[in-house]
C-alpha positions as CSV (number, residue, x, y, z in Angstrom):
1,X,-23.5,7.8,-4.8
2,X,-22.7,8.1,-1.2
3,X,-24.7,10.6,0.0
4,X,-22.4,12.2,2.3
5,X,-19.6,12.2,-0.9
6,X,-22.6,13.7,-2.9
7,X,-23.4,16.5,-0.6
8,X,-19.5,17.2,0.4
9,X,-18.8,18.0,-3.5
10,X,-21.2,20.4,-4.6
11,X,-21.8,22.5,-1.1
12,X,-19.5,24.1,0.9
13,X,-20.2,23.6,4.5
14,X,-19.2,26.1,7.3
15,X,-17.1,24.8,10.2
16,X,-18.6,22.5,12.2
17,X,-17.2,23.2,15.9
18,X,-15.7,20.0,17.6
19,X,-17.5,18.4,20.9
20,X,-15.9,15.4,22.8
21,X,-17.7,12.8,22.0
22,X,-19.7,10.9,25.3
23,X,-19.3,7.1,24.0
24,X,-16.3,4.4,24.9
25,X,-13.6,4.2,23.1
26,X,-15.3,0.8,21.7
27,X,-18.4,2.8,20.5
28,X,-16.2,4.8,18.5
29,X,-13.6,2.5,17.5
30,X,-16.5,0.6,16.0
31,X,-18.2,3.5,13.8
32,X,-14.7,4.4,12.8
33,X,-14.3,1.0,11.1
34,X,-17.7,1.6,9.5
35,X,-17.2,5.1,8.3
36,X,-14.0,3.9,6.7
37,X,-15.9,1.3,4.7
38,X,-18.7,3.9,4.0
39,X,-16.9,7.1,3.2
40,X,-14.2,7.7,0.3
41,X,-10.9,7.9,1.6
42,X,-8.3,9.6,-0.7
43,X,-4.6,9.7,-0.1
44,X,-2.6,11.9,-2.5
45,X,0.5,10.7,-1.9
46,X,1.7,7.0,-2.1
47,X,5.6,6.3,-3.3
48,X,4.4,2.6,-4.4
49,X,6.3,2.6,-7.8
50,X,9.5,3.8,-5.9
51,X,9.4,1.0,-3.5
52,X,8.9,-1.8,-6.4
53,X,11.5,-0.4,-8.2
54,X,13.8,-1.0,-5.4
55,X,12.1,-4.7,-4.8
56,X,9.7,-5.9,-6.4
57,X,6.0,-7.7,-4.5
58,X,2.9,-8.4,-5.6
59,X,0.6,-5.8,-4.1
60,X,-2.8,-7.4,-5.5
61,X,-1.9,-9.9,-2.3
62,X,-0.7,-9.1,1.3
63,X,2.7,-8.3,0.9
64,X,5.7,-9.1,3.8
65,X,7.1,-5.3,3.1
66,X,6.1,-1.9,2.1
67,X,3.1,0.1,3.1
68,X,0.3,-0.5,0.5
69,X,-1.3,-3.4,-1.2
70,X,-4.9,-4.8,-2.1
71,X,-5.8,-6.5,0.9
72,X,-4.3,-3.9,3.7
73,X,-6.0,-0.9,1.2
74,X,-9.5,-2.7,1.5
75,X,-8.9,-3.6,5.3
76,X,-8.6,0.2,5.9
77,X,-10.8,1.8,3.7
78,X,-8.6,3.6,1.4
79,X,-10.6,4.1,-2.1
80,X,-8.4,6.6,-4.3
81,X,-4.6,6.5,-3.6
82,X,-2.6,8.7,-5.8
83,X,0.0,6.3,-6.9
84,X,3.3,9.0,-7.0
85,X,5.2,8.4,-10.1
86,X,8.1,10.0,-8.3
87,X,11.0,11.1,-11.1
88,X,14.4,12.2,-8.7
89,X,16.0,15.2,-9.4
90,X,18.7,13.8,-11.1
91,X,17.5,12.4,-14.1
92,X,17.0,16.0,-15.4
93,X,20.6,16.5,-15.9
94,X,20.6,13.4,-17.4
95,X,17.7,14.5,-20.2
96,X,16.0,11.3,-19.0
97,X,13.1,12.7,-16.8
98,X,10.4,11.9,-19.0
99,X,11.3,8.4,-20.0
100,X,11.4,7.5,-16.3
101,X,8.1,9.0,-15.5
102,X,6.4,7.1,-18.7
103,X,8.2,4.1,-17.6
104,X,7.0,4.2,-14.1
105,X,3.1,5.3,-15.5
106,X,3.2,2.2,-17.3
107,X,4.0,0.6,-14.2
108,X,0.7,1.9,-12.8
109,X,-1.2,0.8,-15.6
110,X,0.2,-2.4,-15.2
111,X,-1.4,-2.9,-12.0
112,X,-4.9,-2.5,-13.3
113,X,-4.2,-4.6,-16.5
114,X,-2.4,-7.5,-14.5
115,X,-5.3,-7.3,-11.7
116,X,-8.7,-5.7,-13.3
117,X,-11.0,-7.1,-10.6
118,X,-8.8,-5.2,-7.6
119,X,-7.3,-2.1,-9.5
120,X,-8.7,0.4,-11.6
121,X,-7.1,3.5,-13.2
122,X,-9.1,6.2,-12.7
123,X,-8.4,10.3,-14.2
124,X,-11.3,12.3,-13.4
125,X,-13.9,12.8,-10.6
126,X,-16.9,11.5,-12.7
127,X,-14.6,8.4,-12.8
128,X,-14.2,8.0,-9.3
129,X,-18.0,8.9,-8.3
130,X,-18.9,6.4,-11.3
131,X,-16.9,3.6,-9.6
132,X,-16.4,4.3,-6.0
133,X,-17.3,1.2,-3.6
134,X,-17.2,-1.1,-6.5
135,X,-14.7,-3.5,-4.7
136,X,-11.7,-2.1,-6.5
137,X,-9.1,0.2,-5.6
138,X,-9.0,3.1,-7.9
139,X,-6.0,4.3,-8.8
140,X,-5.2,8.1,-9.8
141,X,-1.9,9.5,-10.6
142,X,0.2,12.4,-9.7
143,X,3.9,13.5,-11.0
144,X,6.4,14.4,-7.6
145,X,9.0,16.5,-9.4
146,X,8.0,18.5,-12.7
147,X,11.7,17.5,-14.5
148,X,9.6,15.3,-17.0
149,X,7.9,18.1,-18.6
150,X,11.4,19.0,-20.0
151,X,10.6,22.9,-21.0
152,X,8.0,21.8,-23.3
153,X,4.3,22.7,-22.8
154,X,3.1,19.6,-25.2
155,X,4.8,17.1,-22.4
156,X,2.3,18.7,-19.6
157,X,-0.7,17.6,-22.3
158,X,0.9,14.4,-23.2
159,X,0.8,13.3,-19.3
160,X,-2.5,14.9,-18.9
161,X,-3.3,12.2,-21.4
162,X,-1.3,9.5,-20.2
163,X,-3.4,10.3,-16.5
164,X,-1.7,12.3,-14.1
165,X,-4.1,14.5,-12.6
166,X,-1.3,16.7,-10.5
167,X,2.3,17.6,-10.7
168,X,4.9,18.3,-7.9
169,X,6.8,21.0,-9.4
170,X,9.6,20.1,-7.8
171,X,11.2,17.6,-5.6
172,X,15.0,17.6,-3.5
173,X,16.6,20.2,-5.9
174,X,15.8,23.3,-7.9
175,X,15.0,22.5,-11.0
176,X,14.2,24.4,-14.5
177,X,10.4,25.2,-13.1
178,X,10.6,25.8,-9.3
179,X,13.2,26.6,-6.4
180,X,13.4,23.7,-4.0
181,X,12.5,24.3,-0.2
182,X,15.2,21.5,0.2
183,X,18.2,23.5,-2.1
184,X,20.2,25.7,-0.4
185,X,20.8,27.2,-4.3
186,X,17.6,29.6,-5.5
187,X,18.0,29.8,-9.0
188,X,15.1,31.7,-9.5
189,X,14.2,32.9,-5.9
190,X,10.5,31.1,-6.4
191,X,9.2,30.0,-10.0
192,X,11.5,30.2,-12.9
193,X,9.6,32.3,-16.3
194,X,9.1,28.6,-17.5
195,X,7.4,27.8,-14.2
196,X,5.1,30.6,-14.2
197,X,3.8,30.0,-17.7
198,X,3.5,26.4,-16.7
199,X,1.5,27.2,-13.8
200,X,-1.0,29.1,-16.0
201,X,-1.3,25.9,-18.7
202,X,-1.9,23.8,-16.0
203,X,-4.6,26.1,-14.6
204,X,-5.7,25.3,-18.3
205,X,-5.4,21.8,-19.1
206,X,-6.9,21.2,-15.7
207,X,-3.9,19.5,-13.6
208,X,-3.6,20.5,-10.3
209,X,-0.6,21.8,-8.8
210,X,1.2,20.4,-6.0
211,X,3.2,22.9,-4.2
212,X,5.0,20.5,-1.3
213,X,8.5,20.9,-2.1
214,X,8.8,24.0,-3.7
215,X,10.0,27.0,-1.3
216,X,8.3,30.0,0.3
217,X,8.7,32.2,-2.3
218,X,7.7,29.7,-5.2
219,X,4.8,29.1,-3.2
220,X,4.1,32.6,-3.2
221,X,4.2,33.0,-7.0
222,X,1.9,30.2,-7.1
223,X,-1.1,31.8,-5.2
224,X,-0.3,34.8,-7.6
225,X,-0.7,33.1,-10.4
226,X,-3.4,30.7,-9.8
227,X,-6.9,30.8,-11.0
228,X,-7.8,27.8,-9.3
229,X,-7.1,25.7,-6.0
230,X,-4.4,24.2,-5.2
231,X,-3.0,21.3,-3.4
232,X,-0.4,20.7,-1.1
233,X,0.1,16.7,-1.8
234,X,1.8,16.0,1.1
235,X,3.0,18.5,3.3
236,X,2.7,19.1,7.3
237,X,2.3,22.0,9.8
238,X,5.9,23.9,10.4
239,X,4.6,25.5,13.8
240,X,5.4,21.5,15.0
241,X,8.7,21.5,12.9
242,X,10.4,25.5,13.3
243,X,12.3,26.5,10.5
244,X,11.9,23.4,8.3
245,X,10.6,24.8,4.9
246,X,9.7,21.5,3.5
247,X,6.0,22.1,6.0
248,X,4.3,24.5,5.5
249,X,3.6,27.7,7.9
250,X,0.9,29.4,9.5
251,X,0.7,32.0,6.7
252,X,1.1,29.7,3.8
253,X,-1.9,27.2,5.2
254,X,-3.8,30.3,5.7
255,X,-3.1,31.4,2.2
256,X,-3.6,27.9,0.8
257,X,-7.2,27.8,2.6
258,X,-8.1,31.3,0.9
259,X,-7.1,30.0,-2.4
260,X,-9.6,27.2,-1.7
261,X,-7.3,24.6,-2.1
262,X,-5.9,22.1,0.4
263,X,-3.5,20.9,2.4
264,X,-2.6,17.3,2.9
265,X,-1.1,16.3,5.6
266,X,1.9,14.1,5.8
267,X,2.3,11.1,8.0
268,X,6.5,11.1,8.3
269,X,7.5,11.4,11.8
270,X,10.3,13.9,10.8
271,X,7.2,16.1,9.5
272,X,5.1,15.9,12.3
273,X,7.5,16.6,15.5
274,X,10.8,19.1,15.2
275,X,12.4,17.0,17.9
276,X,11.6,13.9,16.6
277,X,13.4,15.3,13.6
278,X,16.1,15.8,14.9
279,X,16.7,12.7,16.6
280,X,16.4,11.1,13.7
281,X,18.9,13.2,12.1
282,X,21.2,12.3,14.7
283,X,20.4,9.0,14.5
284,X,22.1,8.5,10.7
285,X,25.3,10.5,12.0
286,X,25.9,8.4,14.9
287,X,25.5,5.1,12.6
288,X,28.1,6.5,10.3
289,X,30.5,7.3,12.9
290,X,30.1,4.0,14.5
291,X,30.5,2.6,11.1
292,X,33.6,4.5,10.5
293,X,35.0,3.6,13.6
294,X,34.5,-0.4,13.4
295,X,35.5,-0.1,9.5
296,X,32.2,-1.3,8.3
297,X,29.2,-0.1,6.0
298,X,26.6,1.5,7.5
299,X,24.5,-1.6,5.9
300,X,26.1,-3.8,7.7
301,X,23.8,-6.0,10.1
302,X,25.7,-4.4,13.1
303,X,25.2,-0.9,11.9
304,X,21.6,-1.6,12.1
305,X,21.7,-3.0,15.2
306,X,23.4,0.0,16.6
307,X,20.7,2.5,15.0
308,X,17.6,0.2,16.5
309,X,19.4,0.6,20.1
310,X,19.7,4.4,19.6
311,X,16.5,4.7,18.3
312,X,14.9,2.8,21.7
313,X,17.0,5.5,23.7
314,X,15.8,8.0,22.0
315,X,12.2,9.0,20.9
316,X,12.4,8.6,17.1
317,X,8.3,7.9,16.1
318,X,5.7,9.9,16.5
319,X,2.3,9.3,17.0
320,X,-1.1,8.8,15.5
321,X,-2.2,11.6,17.9
322,X,0.3,13.8,16.5
323,X,-1.3,13.6,13.2
324,X,-4.3,14.9,14.6
325,X,-2.7,18.1,16.2
326,X,-1.3,19.0,12.4
327,X,-5.1,18.3,11.3
328,X,-6.5,20.4,14.2
329,X,-3.9,23.1,13.7
330,X,-4.4,23.5,10.0
331,X,-8.7,23.3,10.7
332,X,-8.0,26.2,13.0
333,X,-5.7,28.3,10.3
334,X,-7.8,27.4,7.1
335,X,-11.1,25.6,8.0
336,X,-12.5,22.6,7.7
337,X,-12.8,22.8,4.1
338,X,-9.1,22.8,3.6
339,X,-7.3,20.0,5.4
340,X,-6.8,16.1,3.5
341,X,-4.7,13.2,4.0
342,X,-1.3,12.9,1.8
343,X,0.3,10.4,4.2
344,X,3.9,9.5,1.9
345,X,3.3,5.8,2.6
346,X,5.9,3.9,1.0
347,X,8.1,7.1,0.7
348,X,9.1,7.7,4.1
349,X,10.8,4.6,5.1
350,X,10.4,3.7,8.6
351,X,9.4,6.9,10.0
352,X,5.5,6.6,10.3
353,X,4.0,7.3,13.6
354,X,2.8,4.8,16.0
355,X,-1.0,3.7,15.3
356,X,-0.8,4.8,11.6
357,X,1.8,2.4,10.1
358,X,0.0,1.3,7.0
359,X,-3.2,1.7,4.6
360,X,-4.9,-0.7,6.8
361,X,-4.9,1.6,9.7
362,X,-7.3,4.4,8.8
363,X,-9.7,3.6,10.6
364,X,-7.3,4.4,13.9
365,X,-7.1,7.8,12.7
366,X,-10.8,8.1,12.1
367,X,-11.3,6.8,15.7
368,X,-8.5,9.8,17.1
369,X,-10.5,12.3,14.9
370,X,-14.2,11.0,16.2
371,X,-12.6,11.1,19.8
372,X,-11.1,14.9,19.4
373,X,-14.7,15.8,18.3
374,X,-15.3,15.8,14.6
375,X,-18.3,15.3,12.7
376,X,-19.1,12.8,10.2
377,X,-19.6,14.9,7.5
378,X,-15.9,16.6,8.9
379,X,-14.3,13.3,8.7
380,X,-15.4,12.7,5.2
381,X,-14.2,16.2,4.1
382,X,-11.2,15.1,5.7
383,X,-10.9,11.6,4.1
384,X,-11.6,12.8,0.5
385,X,-14.1,15.3,0.1
386,X,-12.3,18.5,0.4
387,X,-9.8,16.7,-2.2
388,X,-12.6,16.0,-4.7
389,X,-14.0,19.5,-4.4
390,X,-10.6,21.0,-5.6
391,X,-10.2,18.1,-8.5
392,X,-13.3,19.5,-9.6
393,X,-12.5,23.0,-9.6
394,X,-9.6,22.5,-11.8
395,X,-11.7,20.4,-14.4
396,X,-14.4,22.9,-14.5
397,X,-12.0,25.9,-15.0
398,X,-10.3,23.8,-18.0
399,X,-13.6,22.7,-19.7
400,X,-14.3,26.6,-19.6
401,X,-11.0,27.6,-21.5
């Protein structure tokens, strides 16, 4: 077992003050590359099934598209991606959410069946510890949108038995569990009565609760009910995107830290910078107007060229340094033990920041953290140790029930 990893999971260290390094950039980059292969890197949100449903590629090889494949994961040192089993909000009204989730789990299991020398399914911290650094990419799974529970607690156990280890309670629309941060209609003013029951049952089952996407009131409902730490699998800091409920505000991040949980920073440019978020939204309205005026579709190459030029003239991409700003802010609020990585690779389209475009780029982020003065121990916590601690806390609580 990796020495740093074994220490991190079982001992809670206090915040180590960041001090700038005297090493050269070249020396720090070499150290970052070495660390990326030495420490456990866990990313709690990668949307590869959603991407492959739109256009299938052989992810056992270097792919032409997308942000994730085996080759790039190994280059970047990614050990445990949580593969997102994303269920669109409309599937709840179609009463098809459970079927969609089962089909996507089948797909992920198929990666390990088809390419057993490259991918392996893991469903516990013990699985991770026993198989880390075995040459494979270890695939964990989380359901994005609790719609597949379909109001029946038996389905929670069903998905746990299928290897799901966290559930994002809702997605773009409020559902039978929770109000959504994206939905103006607030049916429940937080969690539904069933949602409150589900949170308790998730604790008892060992299923991590994911508070990304839910409304602020729903977040505080979760905090009142849960007996174990929770995660925000792919959220960033609202401090940098004022007024955008999808990110977490300062009080919520502090509360999450008090709960023992972890905020997994989203890499999408719109999550990192409010001005860039506004520019990206404006670009689509400009494209729609251009297409309408020229009587073409928004998918027409001329529309794509128009948007490309607009994006050149108006900043649309954050920088890797912005990810570090969010990490710094969350560490300041909640402490070094409560921040991690939830990239949203394959889920945020073309909005990834400069210097962090796919899963091969984690060494760049480690380099930036070293430059910012984070210690190797700090970095191991951010890259995976903090998530492992939360995961283990959920397992231990469930084992006692």
